[in-house]
C-alpha positions as CSV (number, residue, x, y, z in Angstrom):
1,M,22.7,-232.8,-163.9
2,D,22.7,-229.1,-163.0
3,A,20.8,-227.0,-165.7
4,T,23.5,-224.4,-165.4
5,I,25.8,-226.9,-167.1
6,I,23.6,-228.6,-169.7
7,S,20.2,-228.0,-171.2
8,R,17.8,-229.3,-173.8
9,D,15.6,-226.8,-175.9
10,P,13.6,-228.0,-178.9
11,E,14.5,-224.7,-180.5
12,I,18.3,-225.3,-180.2
13,M,20.1,-228.0,-182.2
14,S,16.7,-229.9,-182.6
15,G,16.6,-230.5,-178.8
16,A,19.9,-232.3,-178.5
17,L,21.4,-232.0,-175.0
18,C,23.8,-229.0,-175.2
19,F,26.1,-227.2,-172.9
20,T,24.1,-224.3,-171.5
21,G,24.5,-221.1,-173.2
22,T,25.9,-222.6,-176.4
23,R,24.9,-224.6,-179.4
24,V,27.3,-227.3,-178.7
25,P,25.9,-230.7,-178.1
26,V,27.4,-232.8,-175.2
27,Q,27.7,-235.8,-177.5
28,N,30.4,-233.8,-179.3
29,L,32.5,-234.1,-176.2
30,F,32.2,-238.0,-176.1
31,D,32.8,-238.2,-179.9
32,Y,36.1,-236.3,-179.4
33,F,37.3,-238.9,-177.0
34,E,36.1,-241.7,-179.1
35,G,38.2,-240.1,-182.0
36,S,41.4,-240.0,-179.7
37,S,41.2,-236.3,-179.2
38,S,41.8,-234.8,-175.8
39,L,39.8,-232.4,-173.6
40,A,42.2,-229.7,-174.6
41,D,41.4,-230.4,-178.3
42,F,37.6,-230.2,-177.6
43,L,37.9,-226.9,-175.7
44,E,40.1,-225.4,-178.3
45,D,37.6,-226.3,-180.9
46,F,34.5,-225.2,-178.9
47,P,35.7,-222.0,-177.1
48,S,32.1,-221.3,-175.8
49,V,32.3,-224.3,-173.6
50,K,33.9,-223.7,-170.3
51,R,36.3,-226.3,-169.0
52,E,34.4,-226.6,-165.7
53,A,31.2,-227.4,-167.7
54,A,33.0,-230.2,-169.7
55,V,34.6,-231.6,-166.5
56,A,31.3,-231.6,-164.7
57,V,29.8,-233.6,-167.6
58,L,32.5,-236.1,-167.4
59,E,32.3,-236.5,-163.7
60,A,28.4,-236.9,-163.9
61,A,28.9,-239.6,-166.5
62,R,31.5,-241.3,-164.4
63,T,29.4,-241.1,-161.3
64,S,26.3,-242.6,-163.2
65,L,28.5,-245.4,-164.7
66,F,29.8,-246.5,-161.3
67,A,26.5,-246.1,-159.5
68,D,25.2,-249.1,-161.3
69,A,28.4,-251.1,-161.3
70,A,28.6,-254.1,-158.9
71,P,31.3,-254.2,-156.3
72,A,34.4,-256.3,-157.2
């Protein structure tokens, strides 16, 4: 994953994987979806995260998930 999108620093949020330039853990994005919230809800509650960054994380997760999936 591109370091301009996500980063990890032991000095920020105890080293949690965060959106670069923010203190917002990437885990929060997935927690929002798990709680039935939308991407719009997440972006509204975390205005420091750019839409492009959130979408890039989701696309990377999808790519990773399907890369290991056996063809049907």
